[in-house]
N, C-alpha and C positions, 0 to 999 in steps of 0.2 A: 324221736327226740325225748319224749316222756320216759321211754324205757331207759335211755342213757342216764337221765337224771336220777331215776330210781336206783340204778346199779351204783352210781357214784355215791349217793347218800348211804346206801347199804354198806359200801366199802368203808366209808368214813366211820360209821357206827361200829363196825367190826374192829377197825384199827384202834379206835378209842377204847373199846372194851379190853383189847389185848394190852394196851398201854397201862390201864389201871391195874390189871392183874400183875404185870411185871413190876410196877413201882409200889405195889402194896407192901406193908410191913412184913418182913421175913418171919415166918413161924406164927404170925398172928392170923387167926381165922378171919378170912375176908367175908364178913357177913353181907357186905354190899354187893358181892359178886352175883348172888342170886337175883337181887333186885335189878342189877344192871342187865343181866341176861333176860329177865322178865320184861324189863322196859324195852329192850332191843326187839324182843319178839312182838310186843304190842305195836311198836312203831312199824315193824315189817308188815304186819297184818293191815295196819291202817294205810300204809302206802300202797299196798296191793289192792285194797278196796277202792282207794281214790283213783288208781290207775284204771281199774275196771269200770268205774262210773264215768270217768272222763272219756273213755273210748267207746262208750255206748252210743249207738247211732240215734240221733234225734232230729226231728223236723222242727227247726227253730229259725225264724226269719225276723228281721227288723220290723218293728211295728209300723214304721213309716210306709213300708210296702203294702201292708194290709190297708192302711188308710188311703193310699193312692188308688187302690183297687176297689175302694168302696166298702170295705169291711169295717164300717164305723159303729156297728152295733156293739153293745157292751160285752156280748159273749165272745167276740173275736179280738177285742182290742188289747188284751194283755200281752205284753212283750215276753218272748221266750216261753210261751205256753206250749207244752209238749203235745205231740199228736196222741189222740186217744187210742189206747191199746185195744186191738180187736181180738175177740175170741170166737172161734168158729161156733156158730149156733147161738151166740149171745149178742152179736152186733156191736155197734159202737157204744161206749159208755156215755152217759148223759153228762152234759156240761152245766146242768142246772144248778149244781151245788158248788160251782166254782165262782169265787168272787173275783170279778174283773172290772176294772175301771174303764171309763170312756176315753177314747183318744180325742185330741183336739181336731176339729175339722181343718182341712187344708185351706189356706187362704186363696181366694179366687184371684186369677190374673187381672191385671188392670184393665185390659181390653177384653170385654166379654163377648162371646160368640152369640150370634143371633140363633135362637132355638125355635124350631117349628116342628110340631108333631113328633117330638122325641129325637130329632136329628139336628145337627149343627149345619148351618148354611155352608155349602161347599165353595163359596166364592172366596178366593184368596187363601184357601187352606191347603192347596197342593204345593208342597214345598220340597226343596232339595236340602242337602246338608249345609249348603252355603247360605240358606235362608234361615230366618228365625222360626224354629219349630214351635208348635203349640205346646203349652204347658200341659202336663198330664194331671188332670184333677178329676175326681169322681163326678160323673154327670148327675145333675139334680133337677133336670127339666121334666117335661111331660113325657111319659112313656108311650111308645107305640104299642099296639096289640101284638103285632107279629112282624118280623123282619128277616130277610135272607141276608146273611153276613158272609163276607169273604175278606181276604187281605191280598195285598200285592206288593212285591218287592222289585228291585231294579231288574229290568230285563223281562218282566212278566206282563207288561202292558197289553200285548196282543191277546194273551189268554184271558185276562179279566175283561177286556172289551167284548170278546165273543161271548163270555159268560153273561155279561149285561144284556147283550142282544138276545141270547137264548132265553133268559128269564123274562125279558119284555115280551117275547113271543109266546112262551108257555104259561107264564103267570103274570098277565098284564096288570093285575090289580095289586101286586105285591111290591114292596119296596126293597131295593138292594142297597146295602150299606157296605162300602168298600173302605178298608183300613189301609192307608198308604203308610208302609213302614220302611220306606227307603227308595222311592222312585226318583229317577233323575228328572231334571227340568223338562227335557224333551218328552219323556214318557208321561210326565204329569200333564203336559199340554195335550198330548194325544188322548189321554184318558178323559180329560175335561170335555173334549169335543163330543165324546160318546156318552158321558155320564152327567152332563149338565142339564138334567131333566128332573121333573117332579118326583119320579119314582126311582131315582138313583142319586146317592149322595156319597161323597168322599170325605173321610176324616184323616188328616195327617197326624199320625200318632207318634209321640215321642217316647222311644224305648230307652233313651239315655239315662232316665231317672232310675232304672232298674239295674241289677248287676250286669256286668259286661257280657256274660254268657247268654243274656237274653237276645243278643244279635245273631247268635250262632245258628246258621241254617241247618246244621247237623242235628242239633238238639231240639229245635222247634219250641223252645221255652216261651216264645212269643205267642203261640197259639192259645194256651189257656188265658193269657193276659188279654188278648183280643176278645175272646169269648166272654170273659168276665165283664169287660167294659161294655160289650154289646148288651149284656143282660141288665146293665144299669139303665139302658136306653129303651129296652123293649121287654114286654112281659113274656115273650117266647121268641126264640130264634131258630132258624135253620142255618147252621154253619156248614159252609161248603168250601172246598179248595177251589181255586180259580180255574183248574183244569177240568172241573166237572161240567157235564152238559146233561140236560134233562130231556127225557122223551115224554114223560107223563104230563098231565095237565092239572088244572085246579082240583079235579075230583081226587086224583091220587094224592095231591098235597094235603087236602082236607082230611083224608083218611089217616095220613101220618100224624097230623096235628091232633086228631082225636085220640090216636093210640098213645101218644106221649103224655097225655093228661094223667094217666094212672101212675107213672113213675117219675116223670120230670126229665128223663134222659132216654133217648132212643137212637140207636145206631145200627150198623150192619156188621155181623161177626164173620170172621174168616175161619178156615179150617186149621189155622195155626194155633197152637196152644200158647197161652200167655208165658209160660215158663220157657218156651223155645226162643222167644224174642226179648227176654228180659234178663239183664245181668243179675246173677244171684245176690250181689251186694245191695241192690236196690230194695229187695224184700226186707232187709234188716231195718231200713228206715221206717217201715210200716209195721215193725214188730210182728212179722208173719213169716211163714215158711214157704219157700218156692214149691215144695212138694204139694201144697194145697192147690196149686194152680196148674198142675200138669194136664188136667182134663178140661180146663176152662178155655173156651174159644176166645181169641183176641178180637176186639172190636177196633176197626181202624177209624181214623178221623177225617176221612174224605167227605163224608156227609153225616152229620149228627144233629138231632134236634134237642134243644135245651129249654126248660121252663125256668123262669125266675121265681123260685119258691124258697122259703127258709130251709126246707129239707135239702134241696139241691145246693144251695149256697153253703150250708154248713157241712154236709156229708160228702159232697163231690168237689165243688170248686175250691173250698178252703184247703183241704189236704193236698189236692192236685197242685194248686199254686204254691203251697209250701215246698213241695218237692221240686217243682219247676224252678223256683228261685233259690234252691239250695244246690249248688253245683255238685257237691259230693253225692247227692241223691240222684239227680237226673243224669249225671255223667260219672258213674262209679269208676274207680281206678281199674283200667283194663278194658273198659267198654269201647266198642267201635261200631260204626253203622254199617260197614260192609263186611264181606267175607263170610256170609251165612253158609253153613253146612247143614242142610236139612236131611242129609242121608245118615246122620248119626242114629244109632239104635240105643235105647228106644227113641221114638220120634219126638217125644216131649222134652228131651234133654236140651240144654241151652245150646243154641246153634252157633254161638260165637259172635253174633251181631245183635246189637241192642237197639230198641225202638224208642228210647229216651222218653219224650212226653207221652207217647202212645202207651208205653209200658206202665208209666205212673198212672195214667188214666185208667187202664184196665185193672191194676191192683186196687185202686180206690173203688171202682165199680164192683169188683168181685167181693171185696170186704163189706161193702154197703148192702149188697143183695145176697149175701151168704153163698157166693159162688154159683148162683143161678142165672146163667147168661140169658135165659128166656125172658127175664124180668125187664131187661133194658136193651135188647137187640133182636134183630131178625137175621136169618141166614142170608149171606151174600149170594148163594147159589140160586139161580132163577130170577135174580133181580133184573127188572126191565124198566125201572124208573129213571135211572141215570147211567152214564158211562163216562169214560175218561177220554180226553183229547190232549195230545202232546203239545208242548209249547212250539215245537218246530212246525207242526201242522197248522196251528193257529196263526203263526207268523206268516206262513205261506199263503193262507187263505186271505188274510188282510192285504198282503202285497198284491195278490191277484185282483182284489177288488179295487185297489188303487190304480191298477193298470187297466181297469175296465175289462178284465179278462177272467172274471170270476166264473167258476163252474159251480152252479147252485147245488149240483148233486154231490159236490165234494164235501160240503159241510151239512150234516144232517139236522141242523137246527129246525128246519121246516118239515122234517120227516117225522112220521109217527113211529 
């Protein structure tokens, strides 16, 4: 559309110039011709520059979303603040010299939740779309020291129920915080029966205050939203997908918590390159080149530890959420989640399928730590701390238990 307007304006200028030439006095030197041509040339260059600037990829989101997510510090609050350009070897530019004003705090809802130990009381919080959902406001209560965090959507109740039982068995002293982002009433009741205990809480989180693509299961834009909210409630978190089950115990968990202290983020990397699972257009929003990521291993989001530190908030969560809430960044034109072709040569070429929030997460990690994957992750190969369990298997296990026909060997929650 901008190109059409540009061509139309250019045609008008050319026609006007020809018109003046034709109607000029016969035989009289047209001294204004040069100035007209010069002016036309200047306008052409100006329009060309404006078009180039307009189409430059930028990470800009409405300041209200930053406020909703708890970015109320003055260094985050400026609306339309562009993402800091990264240069390999130099890291992110400092924002210390940028003058930014404070955002007004969001008004608290009339009915305040009961808050204990960094968590909202889970009574009357499990809701369906037909019920009144909780207002999404930054949490400002007492923070817990450590929390295990997951989320659940419609149809996933069996999986999160078994995760709760697995965590209660392996880490009995730790708290599980479950974000309900779309459970049905029946699933809510089922989850309440298993998670209505001191070490398990449910938060019914309202995504409707964010852009509509935040609901899209393909993009998973809700994952960084959930993680950021959890970091306002706890000093450190272990984010896990609800299909994850743990083999290790408290000793293994403590080792991981000690390891994440040095960087603030710790995950597990795969053998797939970031460039293989990231649409090339996403790199443009981070002002970087896909070729820089051809040998960088991709970290998945199945299990990741996060620390609530200013460094993590500014360098990881802020740019990640800016991309996640910008639909053109997280879902570039031509991106798709399936149809991966890993047999392309060379292997680091774009496979044809995009990892959306995971891709954005890995670009941010790579830029922050200068493409050194060892700084923020461990190899997935040889991992014996956790494993995955399908939703179908979790549903079958729960159904067998209801029928008093459970095979304890079928579910390895009690196995080492």
